[in-house]
C-alpha positions in Angstrom: 0.0 0.0 0.0 1.4 3.4 -1.0 1.4 6.3 1.5 0.9 9.8 0.2 1.9 12.9 2.1 2.3 16.6 1.3 5.4 18.2 2.7 5.8 21.9 3.8 7.0 23.0 0.4 4.0 21.6 -1.4 5.7 18.7 -3.1 3.7 15.6 -3.3 5.7 12.5 -2.5 5.1 8.8 -2.6 6.8 5.9 -0.9 9.4 4.1 -3.0 7.2 1.0 -3.0 4.7 2.9 -5.0 7.2 3.6 -7.8 8.1 -0.1 -8.0 4.4 -1.0 -8.0 3.8 1.5 -10.8 6.4 -0.2 -13.0 4.9 -3.6 -12.4 1.3 -2.6 -13.0 2.2 -0.6 -16.1 4.0 -3.5 -17.6 0.8 -5.5 -17.1 -1.1 -2.8 -19.1 -2.5 -0.8 -16.2 -2.1 3.0 -16.0 0.8 4.3 -13.8 0.1 5.5 -10.3 3.3 7.5 -9.5 2.4 10.9 -7.9 5.9 12.2 -7.3 9.5 11.3 -6.4 10.2 8.9 -3.5 10.9 10.3 0.0 14.4 11.8 0.4 16.6 9.3 2.2 18.2 10.5 5.5 21.9 11.4 5.8 23.8 11.7 9.0 27.1 13.0 7.8 29.6 15.6 9.0 28.3 19.2 9.4 29.7 21.0 6.4 28.3 24.0 4.5 28.5 23.4 0.8 26.8 26.2 -1.3 26.3 24.9 -4.9 24.6 28.0 -6.3 25.4 30.8 -6.5 29.1 30.0 -6.6 31.4 32.2 -4.4 32.2 35.5 -6.1 29.9 34.6 -9.0 27.9 37.3 -10.8 24.1 37.0 -10.4 21.6 38.9 -12.6 18.9 39.3 -10.0 18.7 42.4 -7.9 15.6 41.7 -5.8 15.2 38.1 -4.7 17.1 34.9 -5.8 17.6 31.3 -4.9 20.5 29.8 -3.0 20.9 26.0 -2.6 23.4 23.4 -1.4 23.9 21.1 1.5 24.9 21.1 5.2 25.8 17.4 5.2 23.3 16.2 7.8 19.5 16.2 7.7 19.2 16.9 11.4 21.0 20.2 11.1 19.5 23.7 11.4 20.4 26.5 8.9 20.0 30.2 9.0 20.9 32.5 6.1 21.1 36.2 6.6 18.8 35.9 9.6 16.2 33.7 7.9 15.5 30.1 8.9 16.0 27.8 6.0 14.5 24.3 5.7 17.0 21.4 5.7 15.9 18.2 4.0 16.5 14.7 5.4 19.7 14.3 3.3 21.1 17.7 4.4 20.1 19.6 1.2 18.5 23.0 1.2 16.9 25.4 -1.2 16.0 28.9 -0.2 14.3 31.9 -1.9 15.7 35.0 -0.2 16.3 38.7 -0.8 19.5 39.4 -2.6 22.0 40.6 0.0 23.4 44.2 -0.2 22.0 47.7 -0.4 21.0 49.6 -3.6 24.2 50.7 -5.3 26.3 47.8 -3.9 28.3 45.8 -6.4 28.9 42.9 -4.0 26.5 41.1 -1.6 27.2 38.6 1.1 25.3 35.6 2.2 26.0 34.7 5.9 25.2 31.1 6.6 25.1 29.4 10.0 24.6 25.7 10.3 24.1 24.1 13.8 23.8 20.5 15.0 23.7 19.7 18.7 26.4 21.9 20.2 28.3 22.2 17.0 28.1 25.3 14.8 29.6 26.1 11.4 29.6 29.6 9.8 30.4 30.7 6.3 30.3 33.9 4.3 29.5 33.6 0.6 29.9 36.6 -1.6 28.2 37.4 -5.0 28.7 40.1 -7.5 25.6 42.1 -8.2 24.3 43.8 -11.3 24.7 47.6 -11.6 21.9 49.4 -9.9 20.0 51.9 -12.1 21.0 55.5 -11.6 18.6 57.0 -9.1 16.4 59.5 -10.9 15.4 62.7 -9.2 13.3 65.7 -10.2 15.2 68.3 -8.1 18.5 67.8 -9.9 19.4 66.6 -13.4 20.5 63.0 -13.8 21.5 61.1 -17.0 22.2 57.4 -16.9 24.8 56.9 -19.7 24.7 53.1 -19.5 21.1 53.2 -20.8 22.0 55.2 -23.9 21.1 53.2 -27.1 21.9 52.2 -29.7 25.6 51.5 -29.0 28.5 50.0 -30.9 28.8 49.9 -34.7 25.8 50.2 -37.0 25.5 50.3 -40.8 22.1 51.6 -42.2 20.5 52.8 -45.4 20.1 56.5 -46.1 17.0 57.8 -44.4 16.6 54.6 -42.3 15.0 55.1 -38.9 17.5 54.6 -36.0 15.7 54.2 -32.6 17.3 56.4 -29.8 16.8 55.9 -26.1 18.1 56.9 -22.7 17.1 57.1 -19.1 17.2 60.5 -17.4 15.4 62.7 -14.8 11.6 62.6 -15.2 10.2 65.8 -16.6 13.4 67.0 -18.2 14.1 68.2 -21.8 16.2 65.6 -23.6 17.8 66.2 -27.0 20.2 64.4 -29.3 22.7 66.9 -30.7 24.1 65.7 -34.0 27.5 66.4 -35.6 25.9 68.5 -38.4 24.4 70.8 -35.7 20.9 69.5 -36.1 19.1 68.0 -33.2 16.4 65.4 -32.3 14.0 65.9 -29.4 13.3 62.7 -27.3 10.0 62.2 -25.7 9.4 60.7 -22.2 7.5 57.4 -22.2 4.7 56.9 -19.6 4.5 53.6 -17.8 2.4 51.7 -15.4 3.6 49.8 -12.4 3.9 46.0 -12.9 4.7 42.8 -11.1 8.5 42.9 -11.0 8.8 39.2 -10.2 6.7 38.1 -13.2 8.3 35.9 -15.9 6.8 34.8 -19.2 8.6 31.4 -19.6 7.3 29.5 -16.6 3.8 30.8 -16.6 3.8 33.8 -14.2 2.5 36.6 -16.4 3.2 40.3 -15.7 0.2 42.3 -14.5 -0.2 46.1 -14.8 -1.6 48.1 -12.0 -1.9 51.8 -11.0 -2.1 54.9 -13.1 0.4 56.0 -15.8 3.5 57.7 -14.4 6.5 59.5 -15.7 9.1 56.8 -16.4 12.3 58.8 -16.9 12.7 56.8 -20.2 13.1 58.9 -23.3 12.8 57.7 -26.9 13.1 59.2 -30.3 13.6 58.2 -34.0 16.6 59.5 -35.8 16.4 59.6 -39.7 19.9 58.7 -40.8 21.2 61.1 -43.4 24.9 61.1 -42.3 27.4 59.1 -40.3 28.3 59.4 -36.6 31.7 58.8 -35.0 33.9 56.6 -37.1 31.0 56.4 -39.6 31.5 60.1 -40.3 35.3 59.9 -40.3 35.5 56.9 -42.6 32.2 56.9 -44.5 33.3 54.4 -47.2 33.9 51.5 -44.9 31.5 48.7 -46.0 29.7 46.6 -43.3 31.6 43.3 -44.1 35.1 44.7 -44.4 35.5 45.7 -40.8 36.0 43.4 -37.8 35.2 45.6 -34.9 34.6 42.8 -32.4 35.8 43.9 -29.0 36.8 47.4 -30.2 35.2 50.2 -28.1 33.2 52.7 -30.0 34.9 55.9 -30.9 32.0 57.7 -29.2 32.3 56.0 -25.8 31.4 58.4 -23.0 34.3 60.1 -21.1 35.5 58.1 -18.1 33.7 55.0 -19.4 35.7 51.7 -19.0 37.1 50.8 -22.4 36.0 47.2 -22.2 32.8 47.6 -24.1 32.1 44.8 -26.6 30.4 45.9 -29.8 29.9 42.4 -31.2 26.8 40.4 -30.2 27.8 38.3 -27.2 26.3 35.5 -25.1 26.1 35.5 -21.3 25.9 32.2 -19.5 23.1 31.3 -17.1 25.0 29.4 -14.4 23.6 25.8 -13.9 20.5 26.7 -15.9 18.8 24.5 -18.5 16.5 27.2 -19.7 18.3 26.6 -23.0 20.0 23.2 -22.4 20.8 22.4 -26.0 22.8 25.5 -26.6 25.2 25.1 -23.7 22.9 27.0 -21.3 23.1 30.4 -22.9 20.8 33.3 -23.2 21.4 35.8 -26.0 22.0 39.4 -25.0 21.0 42.1 -27.5 23.7 44.7 -27.5 21.2 47.3 -28.8 19.6 47.4 -25.3 22.3 46.0 -23.0 23.6 48.3 -20.3 27.3 48.6 -19.5 29.1 50.0 -16.5 29.7 53.8 -16.9 30.5 56.6 -14.5 28.3 59.7 -14.3 29.1 62.4 -17.0 27.5 65.4 -15.2 28.7 68.8 -16.3 31.0 67.6 -19.1 31.8 70.7 -21.3 31.0 70.4 -24.9 34.6 70.9 -26.0 35.6 67.6 -24.3 33.2 65.5 -26.4 34.8 63.3 -29.1 34.7 64.9 -32.6 32.0 63.7 -35.0 29.9 62.1 -32.2 26.2 62.7 -31.4 25.6 64.0 -27.9 22.7 63.3 -25.5 21.8 66.4 -23.6 19.5 66.5 -20.6 18.2 69.9 -19.2 16.3 70.3 -16.0 15.7 73.7 -14.5 19.0 75.5 -14.9 21.2 72.3 -14.8 22.5 70.5 -17.9 24.2 67.1 -18.4 25.7 65.7 -21.6 27.2 62.4 -22.7 28.1 61.1 -26.2 25.8 58.5 -27.7 28.1 55.4 -27.8 27.5 54.8 -31.5 29.5 54.6 -34.7 27.0 54.9 -37.5 27.7 54.4 -41.2 25.2 55.3 -43.9 25.5 53.1 -46.9 26.9 54.9 -49.9 27.2 52.2 -52.6 24.1 50.1 -52.3 24.1 46.4 -51.3 27.1 44.1 -50.9 26.9 40.5 -52.2 27.8 37.7 -49.8 27.5 34.0 -49.5 26.2 32.2 -46.4 28.8 29.8 -44.9 28.5 28.1 -41.5 31.3 29.1 -39.2 33.2 26.3 -37.6 32.3 26.1 -33.9 33.5 24.3 -30.7 29.9 23.0 -30.3 30.0 21.2 -33.7 28.2 21.8 -36.9 24.5 21.4 -37.5 24.9 22.3 -41.2 22.6 25.4 -41.0 23.0 29.1 -41.1 20.3 30.7 -38.9 18.2 33.6 -40.0 16.3 35.9 -37.6 13.6 38.5 -38.0 15.7 40.9 -35.8 19.0 40.9 -34.0 18.8 38.5 -31.1 15.3 37.2 -32.1 14.4 33.5 -32.4 15.4 31.2 -35.3 13.1 31.8 -38.2 15.1 30.5 -41.2 17.6 27.7 -41.6 19.8 27.6 -44.7 22.5 25.4 -46.0 25.9 26.8 -47.2 26.0 28.5 -50.6 23.0 30.7 -50.5 23.8 34.1 -51.9 22.3 37.3 -50.4 22.5 41.1 -50.6 23.8 42.8 -47.4 22.1 46.1 -46.6 23.0 46.8 -42.9 24.7 45.7 -39.8 24.2 46.1 -36.0 27.4 45.0 -34.3 27.7 41.3 -34.9 24.4 40.9 -36.7 24.1 41.6 -40.4 20.9 42.4 -42.4 20.3 40.6 -45.7 17.6 41.0 -48.3 15.5 38.0 -49.1 13.0 39.6 -51.4 11.4 43.0 -51.9 9.4 42.8 -48.7 11.4 40.4 -46.5 14.7 40.9 -44.7 16.6 38.7 -42.3 19.5 39.0 -39.8 22.4 36.5 -39.7 25.6 36.3 -37.7 28.6 38.3 -39.1 30.9 35.3 -39.0 28.6 33.3 -41.2 28.9 35.6 -44.2 31.7 35.6 -46.8 31.9 38.7 -49.0 31.9 38.2 -52.7 33.8 41.2 -54.1 32.8 42.2 -57.6 29.8 39.8 -57.7 26.4 41.4 -58.3 23.3 39.2 -58.0 20.6 39.4 -60.7 17.5 41.1 -59.5 15.7 37.7 -59.4 16.6 34.0 -59.8 14.9 32.0 -62.5 13.0 28.9 -61.4 12.6 26.2 -64.1 11.6 22.6 -64.3 10.5 20.7 -61.2 11.0 16.9 -61.2 9.8 14.4 -58.6 11.3 11.0 -58.0 9.8 8.4 -55.6 12.1 6.3 -53.4 11.1 3.7 -50.8 11.6 6.1 -47.8 11.3 9.5 -49.4 10.3 11.6 -52.4 12.9 13.8 -54.1 11.8 17.1 -55.7 14.6 18.7 -57.8 13.9 22.3 -58.6 15.9 24.1 -61.3 17.1 27.5 -59.9 19.5 29.8 -61.7 21.5 30.7 -58.6 21.1 29.7 -54.9 18.5 32.0 -53.3 17.2 32.0 -49.7 14.3 29.6 -49.0 11.9 28.4 -46.4 9.9 25.2 -45.9 6.5 25.2 -44.3 4.7 22.1 -43.2 0.9 22.1 -42.8 -0.6 18.7 -42.1 -0.3 16.9 -45.5 1.1 19.7 -47.4 4.7 20.9 -47.7 5.5 24.2 -49.3 8.9 25.4 -50.5 9.2 29.2 -50.6 12.0 30.7 -52.8 12.8 34.3 -52.1 13.9 36.7 -54.9 12.8 34.2 -57.6 10.4 34.2 -60.5 8.7 31.2 -62.2 9.7 29.9 -65.6 8.3 26.4 -64.6 6.9 25.2 -67.9 7.5 21.6 -66.9 6.4 19.9 -63.6 7.2 16.2 -64.0 6.1 13.5 -61.6 8.1 10.7 -63.2 7.0 7.1 -62.5 3.8 6.9 -60.5 4.4 7.9 -56.8 1.4 7.4 -54.5 2.8 9.6 -51.8 2.6 12.8 -54.0 -1.1 13.6 -54.7 -0.5 16.8 -56.6 2.1 19.6 -56.9 1.6 23.2 -58.1 3.5 26.4 -58.0 2.4 30.0 -57.6 4.0 33.4 -58.0 2.7 35.2 -54.9 4.4 38.4 -56.0 7.1 39.4 -58.4 9.9 38.1 -56.1 8.4 35.1 -54.3 7.9 31.7 -55.8 6.1 28.9 -53.9 6.0 25.2 -54.7 3.1 23.4 -52.9 3.2 19.6 -52.7 0.1 17.9 -51.4 0.8 14.4 -50.0 -1.1 11.2 -49.2 0.0 11.4 -45.6 1.8 13.6 -43.1 5.5 14.1 -44.0 7.8 12.6 -41.4 10.6 15.1 -42.1 12.4 17.0 -44.9 15.8 18.2 -46.1 16.8 21.0 -48.4 20.2 21.7 -50.1 21.6 23.1 -53.3 23.2 20.4 -55.6 24.1 20.4 -59.2 22.8 23.7 -60.3 19.4 23.3 -58.5 17.7 22.8 -55.3 16.9 19.3 -53.9 13.9 19.0 -51.5 13.7 15.6 -49.9 10.3 14.7 -48.3 10.5 11.8 -45.9 7.8 9.2 -45.8 6.5 7.7 -42.5 8.2 4.4 -41.6 6.2 1.2 -41.8 4.2 1.0 -38.6 2.2 -1.8 -37.0 -0.5 -0.9 -34.4 0.1 -4.3 -32.7 3.8 -3.3 -32.0 3.9 0.4 -32.8 7.6 0.9 -31.9 9.0 -2.2 -33.5 11.4 -1.5 -36.3 11.9 2.2 -35.5 15.3 3.8 -35.1 15.3 6.2 -32.1 18.2 8.5 -31.3 18.5 8.8 -27.5 20.5 11.8 -26.5 21.7 12.1 -22.9 22.0 15.9 -22.6 25.3 17.4 -21.5 28.2 17.7 -21.0 29.4 20.3 -21.7 27.5 22.6 -19.3 24.4 21.3 -17.5 22.9 21.9 -14.1 24.0 20.7 -10.6 21.7 19.8 -7.7 22.0 20.7 -4.0 23.9 17.6 -3.2 26.0 18.0 -6.4 24.3 15.5 -8.5 25.4 16.6 -12.0 22.6 16.7 -14.6 24.7 15.0 -17.3 25.1 11.9 -15.0 21.4 11.8 -14.3 20.6 12.1 -18.0 23.0 9.3 -18.9 21.5 6.9 -16.3 18.0 7.6 -17.6 19.1 7.3 -21.3 20.6 3.8 -20.6 17.3 2.7 -19.0 15.4 4.2 -22.0 17.6 2.3 -24.4 17.0 -1.0 -22.7 13.2 -0.4 -22.6 13.1 0.6 -26.3 15.1 -2.4 -27.4 12.6 -4.6 -25.6 10.0 -3.0 -27.9 11.9 -3.9 -31.0 13.5 -0.5 -31.4 17.0 0.1 -32.7 18.2 2.6 -30.0 21.1 4.9 -30.9 22.9 6.6 -28.0 24.6 9.9 -28.9 26.7 9.6 -25.6 27.6 6.4 -23.8 30.0 7.7 -21.1 30.8 10.8 -19.0 32.9 12.3 -21.8 31.8 15.5 -23.7 29.9 15.3 -27.0 29.7 18.5 -28.9 26.2 19.9 -29.2 25.7 19.6 -33.0 27.6 16.3 -33.2 24.5 14.9 -31.5 22.1 15.9 -34.2 24.6 14.9 -36.8 24.8 11.4 -35.4 21.0 11.1 -35.4 20.7 12.1 -39.1 23.7 10.2 -40.2 22.2 7.0 -38.9 18.8 7.9 -40.3 16.9 7.9 -37.0 13.2 8.1 -37.2 12.8 10.1 -33.9 15.2 12.1 -31.7 14.6 12.4 -28.0 17.0 14.5 -25.9 16.9 13.8 -22.2 17.4 16.7 -19.8 16.5 17.9 -16.3 15.9 21.6 -15.6 17.1 24.6 -13.6 16.0 28.2 -13.4 17.6 31.5 -14.3 18.3 34.0 -11.6 15.3 35.9 -10.2 12.7 33.1 -10.8 11.0 31.6 -7.7 11.7 27.9 -7.8 8.8 27.1 -5.4 6.3 28.6 -7.8 8.0 27.5 -11.0 8.9 23.8 -11.3 7.6 20.6 -12.9 7.8 18.7 -16.2 8.0 20.2 -19.7 8.9 19.1 -23.2 10.0 21.3 -26.2 9.8 21.0 -30.0 10.6 23.4 -32.8 9.1 22.3 -36.1 5.4 21.8 -36.6 5.9 18.1 -37.5 7.3 17.5 -34.0 4.4 19.1 -32.0 2.5 15.9 -31.5 5.7 14.1 -30.4 6.3 16.8 -27.7 2.6 16.6 -26.5 2.7 12.8 -26.3 6.0 12.8 -24.4 4.6 15.4 -21.9 1.6 13.2 -21.2 3.8 10.1 -20.7 6.2 11.9 -18.3 3.4 13.4 -16.3 1.8 10.0 -15.9 5.1 8.3 -14.7 6.9 11.1 -12.8 3.9 12.7 -11.1 5.3 16.3 -11.1 3.5 19.6 -11.8 2.6 20.2 -15.4 4.7 23.1 -16.8 3.2 22.3 -20.3 4.9 21.6 -23.6 5.9 24.2 -26.0 7.9 25.4 -29.0 11.5 26.7 -28.3 14.5 27.2 -30.5 16.6 24.5 -29.0 19.4 22.9 -31.1 18.3 19.3 -30.3 14.7 20.1 -31.3 15.7 21.8 -34.6 16.5 18.8 -36.9 14.2 18.7 -39.9 14.7 15.1 -41.1 12.9 13.5 -38.1 10.5 14.5 -35.4 12.6 15.7 -32.4 11.9 16.8 -28.9 13.7 17.8 -25.8 12.4 16.6 -22.4 12.9 18.4 -19.1 11.6 15.8 -16.7 12.4 17.3 -13.3 14.3 20.2 -11.7 17.9 19.5 -10.5 17.7 22.4 -8.0 14.6 21.1 -6.2 15.9 18.8 -3.3 13.1 16.2 -3.6 13.4 16.0 -7.3 17.3 15.8 -7.3 17.0 13.0 -4.7 14.5 11.2 -7.0 16.9 11.5 -9.9 19.5 9.6 -7.8 17.0 6.8 -7.3 17.1 3.9 -9.9 13.4 3.3 -9.7 12.6 7.0 -10.4 15.1 7.0 -13.3 13.1 4.0 -14.6 9.9 5.9 -14.2 11.3 8.8 -16.3 12.4 6.3 -19.0 9.0 4.6 -19.0 7.3 7.9 -19.4 9.3 8.5 -22.6 8.4 5.1 -23.9 4.7 5.7 -23.2 4.9 9.0 -25.0 6.7 7.5 -28.0 4.1 4.8 -28.3 1.2 7.3 -28.2 2.9 9.4 -30.8 3.3 6.6 -33.2 -0.2 5.4 -32.7 -1.5 8.9 -33.3 0.4 9.0 -36.6 -1.3 5.9 -37.7 -4.8 7.4 -37.4 
């Protein structure tokens, strides 16, 4: 008989016997009964304070409240952090949600921990580095926060293009941008409403607005670019792809500012976080809006400003403050530059794609193979703008573009004959294209559409070849003068697709569903099982490393799948590192039918772990949505944790196009009860069985 209880933190737990019972009953065809991880086993070790996160002297991004977790070695100990009693679990682990130590304006905070057991007491001081506090804004004296001045770095724009300008300064002030040609731009103050500062969009806590509109101290304006600024004025002929300004401070950096500003787009790690586990736990920082440390520039005379720079001026009563806008701006003089897309070698491996985005720092929208040619029309630091057609532009990374000096692209590519060829596992569509243009593939149930940008139709011939039952009908349309679309209606849902340029044309491969049997739905499938991490990965309060937990679950999943007649491919079989994109390469090279990447989660700074934890699954392409949904249901049944929902996210392990792919986040490493469960072989088995159940439901759903 299983015994349920609800502990003080709201986590439902079940006796270990219930987990074992679940496995036995499910194997007999009964629904699982697991309602959470097993009880945390007791530990009676030496009294030692071990803070896992945040690491000593580490930088944290939260300024208000944050989590701290680790272990004191003994479940009978008592723990106090900065005067607050903190719950200690039976194995000595702890997780606390506390105010970030330090006063406003401090750059360093200190956690003071005291652990006691009987007559023994252990103390430890744990320091963290804090984010820069916003400059206090007052209405009785003028204040300008130079770290908030945007844009910053190196930009290339078209003539008369709109450049957004912003800065934070005293409410109610007059704010102007003084330009090198003696003209000026007035910035207007934006009104705001108070909101829930602890809200986050990722884990389900949505911001709420309250109160009346108030002066924000945030000023914005739109500059129409007619001439350069800074180095863009001094060297106006410098084209966007000829200059590598990575790590070079802008000529217009404010006086006294530290000369360590990075103008290229950068990435900042989320320590021990799996918010983006398939991209080595990183979150992209848009340098257009990122703040940098800077000293106040009050009362700087005009004659000390760098030549050719635009200057932000704030006037309040009889007081004036100025600071240069930290921007080098070039205005294109000679039209577009031609370049070729080429994937840059990376220490995380190659996925064979160049990523296109709708804006710098935005999510993945396009995925192209090497060789596509584009026109470059702008740049913002490390992001380059390219033209797809007359109404569509994209942004790609600077290091994935190779200039083609002297090459001018035709206005449009010619699209000629389309030929189909049926193979046992796929259909090939070969499209004649005069030169490699950007493309996009859209999947909508039983239709797959190939969009060619900057192309026009000369498709007199559309040949099906020998009879192929999987292709019902194909047609093309010219939606406007620069966009050609090939629609292929299919007899069933496509299992996946691939696109590449070969032999003077484009090859679109449409993958058919494998042969499936409702009596043994998984038999005969090839499933790539990816044990997420290393590198990177989260660590729990008792230092269980996520990569080790993932590997243990993956081995159990492999065994269960092979018992179902599956050929299971492991992308990692030991504790060694496997590069990120080598994992997807292995799956495609071995022609896997499905890819499942096993992970366990953590949270970024500033998110309350007691309100935001549970199970979630992520996909990227539409043809993988039903896989993610089925896996989520299976994991919820078998692991018994709160439902964080499944969703779409631009994760590398979810982005393959040749097969349905999903990334699972079964439990949270930082939650003591869940970390303890992930150490338990029976709970690892429950995770694996949840994945098997989800895969079975996915395959049966595809057979309907």
